[in-house]
C-alpha positions in Angstrom: -153.4 199.1 110.9 -154.9 196.3 113.0 -152.6 197.4 115.8 -154.7 200.5 116.2 -157.9 198.7 116.9 -158.8 199.2 120.6 -157.0 202.6 120.8 -158.7 205.9 121.1 -158.4 208.6 118.5 -156.6 211.4 120.2 -156.7 213.9 117.3 -157.3 214.1 113.6 -155.2 216.7 111.8 -156.1 218.4 108.4 -154.1 220.9 106.4 -156.0 224.2 106.4 -155.7 226.9 103.7 -155.6 230.1 105.8 -156.3 232.5 103.0 -159.4 230.7 101.7 -160.4 229.4 105.2 -161.0 225.8 104.0 -159.5 222.3 104.1 -156.7 221.8 101.7 -157.5 218.2 100.6 -154.3 217.7 98.6 -152.3 217.1 101.8 -152.3 214.0 104.1 -154.8 213.5 106.9 -153.1 212.6 110.2 -154.8 210.4 112.7 -153.2 210.3 116.2 -154.1 207.1 118.1 -152.5 207.6 121.5 -149.2 208.7 120.1 -149.2 206.6 116.9 -149.6 208.9 114.0 -151.1 207.4 110.8 -150.9 209.5 107.7 -153.3 208.8 104.8 -153.1 210.5 101.5 -154.6 210.0 98.0 -153.1 211.5 94.9 -153.4 211.1 91.2 -156.3 208.8 90.3 -155.2 205.6 92.0 -152.4 206.3 94.5 -152.9 205.7 98.2 -150.2 206.3 100.7 -150.4 205.1 104.3 -147.4 206.0 106.5 -146.7 205.9 110.2 -145.0 208.6 112.3 -143.4 210.4 109.4 -145.3 213.8 109.5 -145.1 216.1 112.5 -148.1 218.6 112.6 -146.0 220.9 114.8 -143.8 221.7 111.8 -144.8 224.3 109.3 -146.1 223.3 105.8 -144.2 224.7 102.8 -146.3 224.7 99.6 -145.6 227.4 97.0 -148.3 230.1 96.8 -150.3 228.8 99.7 -150.5 229.8 103.4 -151.2 226.4 105.0 -151.2 225.1 108.6 -152.2 222.0 110.5 -155.5 222.1 112.3 -157.1 219.5 114.6 -160.3 221.4 115.1 -161.3 222.1 111.5 -164.2 219.7 111.0 -166.8 219.1 113.7 -167.4 215.6 112.5 -163.7 214.7 113.1 -163.7 216.5 116.4 -166.7 214.3 117.5 -164.6 211.2 117.0 -162.0 212.3 119.5 -161.5 209.9 122.4 -163.7 207.2 120.7 -162.0 203.8 120.5 -161.3 202.4 117.1 -163.4 199.3 116.6 -162.3 198.2 113.1 -160.3 199.2 110.0 -161.2 198.1 106.5 -159.8 198.7 103.0 -162.7 199.4 100.6 -162.4 198.9 96.8 -164.6 201.0 94.6 -166.7 198.7 92.3 -168.8 201.4 90.6 -169.0 201.7 86.8 -166.9 204.9 86.5 -163.2 205.9 86.2 -162.7 205.5 90.0 -163.3 201.7 89.7 -160.6 199.8 91.6 -159.5 202.8 93.8 -159.0 202.0 97.4 -160.4 203.8 100.5 -159.6 203.4 104.2 -162.5 203.1 106.5 -162.4 203.5 110.3 -165.3 202.2 112.5 -165.9 203.9 115.9 -168.6 203.2 118.4 -170.8 206.1 117.3 -169.8 206.8 113.7 -167.7 205.6 110.7 -165.1 207.6 108.8 -163.9 206.8 105.2 -161.0 208.5 103.5 -161.3 208.0 99.7 -159.7 209.3 96.5 -161.7 212.2 95.2 -159.8 212.3 91.9 -156.4 213.5 93.0 -157.2 214.6 96.5 -158.6 213.2 99.8 -162.3 212.9 100.5 -163.8 212.4 104.0 -167.2 210.7 104.4 -169.0 209.9 107.6 -171.5 207.2 108.2 -171.8 203.8 106.3 -169.7 203.6 103.2 -171.4 203.6 99.8 -172.8 200.1 98.9 -170.7 200.1 95.7 -167.5 199.5 97.8 -166.2 195.9 98.2 -165.0 195.4 101.8 -161.6 193.9 102.6 -160.7 193.2 106.2 -157.2 193.5 107.5 -155.4 190.6 109.0 
């Protein structure tokens, strides 16, 4: 992930539930950094998957009983990060006194905002701005 530092965020892709007109947070979030696609997905209560260039947002999504599609313009906060250069990446470990203790989030710092992708109990959660103070920060080498 350190190799992404210094690259601009070209697009961020979310899976959209067409029928309910809302983000389908069970699917990976794709971040395109000048042609390098990074896919982040939380599932179960403690699984974090980070993959590179394995998902193509141009291909349809097949999920039983749902009409889903990739969208890169679904959240204005994500759209506002487009073309901003990634400044830093951190892994954050939740240290709160609840069942999420020990779960890991990924946090991207840009010049004008910060984005954290966390586990929201079996799905992805996006937060913008400084991470909660109950996270322990772990830099990447």
